[in-house]
N, C-alpha and C positions, 0 to 999 in steps of 0.2 A: 094850846092852853085855852084859847077862846072857845073851842068846841067843848072842852070839859066844863067850862063855866055855863055855857048855854043850856046844858042838860040838867042843871041843878034846879031844885024846887025854888019858886020865886022868893020866899022868905030867906032861904039859905043863900041864894044869889045876892040879895041885897046886903046881907050881913057880911059875906065874904068880899064883895066889891068894896064896901066901906073899909074893911080891914086892909085890903090890898092898897087902897089909896093912902091910908095912914102910914104904910111902910115907907113912902117917899120922904116923910118927915122924920120918922123914927123906925129904922129897920129892925130894932130889937125891943119891941114894946113888952110890957108886962104880960105874962101868960104864954110867951113864945118859948118853945122848947128846942134846944140844940139836938140834932139827930146824931146819935152815937155812931162812931166810925166814919164820920164825914167832917172835913175841916171847917167849912163855913156854911153848913146846911142847917136850916131851921124849919119848924112847922108851926102853923096856926091851926088850932082845933075849933071846929064849928059843928057841934052835934056829932053826927056820924061822918062828917066830911073833914078832910085835912088839906091844907095848902102847904106844899113843900116849896121852899125857896132858898136861894143862895145869896150871900152878901159878900161883895168884893170891896173891902175897905180902901184899897189903893185906888180903884177906879170910881169909888163912890156909887156903885150900882147894886140894884137888887134884881136878880134874875128869877122869875117865877118858873118853877119846874113842873109842878103838877097840882091839880085840884081834883081829887077823886074821893070816893067812899073809902072809909078807913080800912076796909078789907082788901082794897086794891092798891092803895097809894104806895105801899112799901115794897111791892113786888118789882123786881128788875126785869 
C-alpha cells in the first residue's frame, strides 16, 4: 500500500493521507461509498484516484486494500 501512495502526485497524496488518518476516528465518513458485491468494503474518491478499504466492526479495524487510479483499482 505504501508503494501505491508514494507514486501519487503531491497534492493527491496529502489529501488521501488526511482522509486515511480520519478513518481511525470515523471509518464511514460522508462521501464514502460501499462497494457492491463486497460485505464490508468501501471506497474514498479523490479526483482520479480511489482508496479501497475494509471495515471489521468486531475487531474495530480498518484495513487499507488499494490506492490506485480509478481505471486500475477495481481490477482483480
